[in-house]
C-alpha positions in Angstrom: 0.3 0.2 0.0 1.5 3.5 -0.5 -0.3 6.7 0.7 0.8 9.9 -0.4 -0.1 13.4 1.0 1.4 17.0 -0.7 0.8 20.1 0.2 1.0 20.5 4.1 2.5 22.8 5.7 5.8 21.3 7.3 5.1 22.8 10.7 1.8 21.1 11.1 2.7 17.6 10.1 6.3 18.0 11.3 4.4 17.8 15.2 1.3 16.4 16.1 0.0 16.6 12.9 2.1 13.8 11.4 1.4 11.5 14.4 -2.3 12.1 14.0 -2.2 11.4 10.2 -0.2 8.3 10.4 -2.6 7.1 13.0 -6.2 7.7 11.1 -4.5 6.8 7.8 -3.0 3.0 9.1 -5.1 2.7 12.9 -4.5 2.2 15.8 -4.6 -0.2 18.6 -5.2 2.4 21.2 -6.4 6.0 21.4 -3.7 9.0 20.9 -2.8 10.3 24.0 -0.4 12.7 22.8 -1.3 16.5 24.4 -1.9 19.1 22.2 0.7 21.9 22.0 -0.3 25.3 23.2 -0.1 28.0 20.9 4.0 30.2 20.9 3.7 33.0 23.2 3.0 36.4 20.6 5.1 38.7 23.1 8.1 37.2 24.9 9.3 38.4 28.3 12.9 39.9 28.0 15.0 39.1 30.5 18.1 40.9 31.9 19.5 38.4 34.3 22.3 36.3 32.8 22.0 33.0 33.1 25.0 30.1 31.9 23.5 27.7 29.3 25.4 25.0 27.3 27.3 26.7 24.2 25.4 24.2 22.0 21.6 24.8 23.5 19.9 27.9 23.8 17.5 26.4 26.3 17.6 27.2 29.9 15.1 26.5 32.5 11.1 26.9 32.2 10.7 27.5 28.8 13.4 30.4 28.7 16.5 30.6 26.4 19.4 32.6 25.7 20.9 33.8 22.5 24.7 35.4 22.5 27.2 35.6 19.6 30.5 36.8 19.4 30.8 39.9 16.9 33.2 42.7 17.2 32.8 45.3 15.1 29.2 45.1 13.8 26.3 47.7 14.5 23.6 45.9 15.4 22.6 42.1 15.9 18.9 40.8 16.6 17.8 37.0 16.8 14.5 36.2 14.7 12.8 33.1 15.3 9.7 31.1 15.2 8.4 32.0 18.3 5.0 33.9 17.3 1.9 32.6 17.1 1.2 29.8 14.7 5.1 29.3 14.6 5.5 32.3 12.3 8.8 34.4 12.9 9.6 37.2 15.1 12.3 39.3 15.5 14.0 40.5 19.5 17.1 43.0 19.4 19.8 42.0 20.7 22.3 44.0 23.9 25.4 44.4 23.6 28.6 43.9 25.6 31.9 44.8 24.5 31.8 42.6 21.1 29.3 40.2 23.0 25.5 40.3 22.0 23.1 38.8 24.2 19.3 38.5 24.6 17.3 36.2 27.2 13.9 35.4 26.1 10.5 33.5 27.0 8.7 32.0 28.5 8.3 29.4 25.4 5.8 26.7 24.8 7.2 23.3 24.4 8.4 22.1 20.8 10.8 22.5 18.2 12.0 26.3 17.3 14.1 27.7 14.4 16.2 30.9 14.3 19.4 32.4 13.5 20.9 36.0 14.1 20.6 39.1 11.9 24.0 41.3 11.9 23.9 44.4 10.3 21.3 42.9 8.1 22.6 39.5 7.1 20.8 35.9 8.0 24.1 34.3 10.0 23.5 30.9 11.6 24.6 30.5 15.4 27.9 29.0 15.4 27.6 27.6 19.4 25.0 25.5 17.8 25.5 22.0 15.5 22.0 21.8 14.4 21.7 21.6 10.6 19.1 22.5 8.3 20.1 21.5 4.6 17.1 24.6 3.2 18.3 27.1 5.0 22.0 26.8 6.3 21.4 29.9 8.1 18.9 28.1 10.5 19.7 26.4 13.7 17.0 24.6 15.9 16.2 24.0 19.7 14.2 22.0 21.9 12.2 23.3 24.8 11.1 20.1 26.0 7.8 19.8 28.0 4.6 17.4 28.5 3.1 19.1 25.5 6.1 18.3 23.4 6.3 15.2 25.0 5.9 13.0 21.5 8.6 15.1 20.2 11.3 14.5 22.6 13.7 11.6 22.4 12.8 8.2 24.1 14.6 4.9 25.4 13.8 2.3 23.1 14.4 0.9 19.6 15.0 3.4 16.9 14.0 3.5 13.3 16.6 3.7 10.8 16.9 7.4 8.5 18.9 6.9 5.3 18.8 9.6 2.1 18.3 7.8 -1.4 19.5 9.4 -4.5 17.7 8.2 -7.4 17.9 9.5 -11.2 13.9 10.9 -12.4 12.9 10.5 -15.8 10.7 13.3 -15.4 13.2 15.6 -14.5 16.0 14.3 -16.3 17.9 14.7 -13.1 19.2 12.8 -9.9 17.1 13.7 -6.7 17.3 12.8 -3.4 14.7 11.6 -0.4 15.1 10.9 2.6 13.5 7.1 4.0 12.9 6.3 7.3 13.0 2.5 7.8 11.5 1.3 11.6 13.2 -0.9 13.9 14.0 -4.7 12.6 13.4 -3.6 9.3 14.1 -6.4 6.3 14.3 -5.6 2.9 13.4 -9.9 2.4 10.4 -9.6 4.2 7.8 -11.5 2.5 5.0 -9.1 2.9 5.9 -5.5 1.6 5.4 -3.1 4.2 3.2 -0.2 3.4 5.2 3.3 2.5 3.5 6.5 3.9 5.1 9.8 0.9 5.3 12.6 2.7 5.4 15.6 0.0 5.9 18.9 1.9 4.4 22.4 0.7 5.7 25.6 0.2 9.5 26.0 0.6 11.9 23.3 2.4 13.0 19.9 0.8 12.8 16.8 1.7 15.3 16.5 4.3 13.5 19.7 6.5 10.9 16.6 8.3 13.4 15.6 9.9 16.0 18.3 10.6 13.1 20.4 11.5 10.2 18.7 12.1 11.6 15.4 14.3 9.5 13.5 11.9 11.7 10.1 12.4 11.5 10.8 16.5 7.7 11.1 16.2 7.5 7.6 13.8 10.2 6.0 16.8 7.5 7.1 19.9 4.6 5.8 17.9 6.8 2.5 17.0 7.8 2.1 20.5 4.0 2.7 22.1 2.5 0.6 19.5 0.4 2.2 17.8 2.4 2.4 14.3 2.1 -0.8 11.7 6.4 -0.8 10.4 6.2 0.6 7.2 8.4 2.8 5.1 8.6 6.4 5.6 9.7 8.3 2.5 9.9 12.4 2.7 10.1 13.1 -1.0 12.2 15.7 -2.6 10.6 19.1 -3.2 6.8 19.7 -4.9 5.4 17.3 -7.4 6.4 18.5 -10.8 3.2 19.8 -12.8 2.9 20.4 -16.7 
């Protein structure tokens, strides 16, 4: 069986929507129990009390985050991220102390966020955050834990494999790429073919965004370990469908 969904916002499916869609399409032995996340705050408190955080993770505690950038000789730095209403981008100016620019924001509702710095008008990646967003190299991501985002948290248990498939498209005449998630214990020689679930994102982004910005692999691992997911192959496909 092959299921193909196109044109869905990756933010919506990259979180609770993806889990609910898979349950709806393939069924479940028990009810989905993940909590519905609240909408992100539209106005965040900018605190002035310095708090130390790990260099690779801006998240502190209770939903507060800190951003720090060393940028000598520049005139203005701000941080822009997906913490606005419905995950829209909102920018906040950063305060300068010598060559260091800092801002403290919060509280953020639990969830996965992306952000980048704006340095004298130029989008700049956080050099202290090793996360990667292939479709937008300036972006970094971070996760705010909490009950409402538990389905996005990494839990103990078997993990599926994530690989990138390269194939030649006779339609476009080019080599293309797709991400492939296979369940724990996957066997390519199984007698019964696995159901295949194709994810085709909406505007912008690429085949890696389902994993890098939506944690689709984490959602799938959690569903599988909760016995709410039939073993299947999930394929976040490249770009958008080709229209004639």
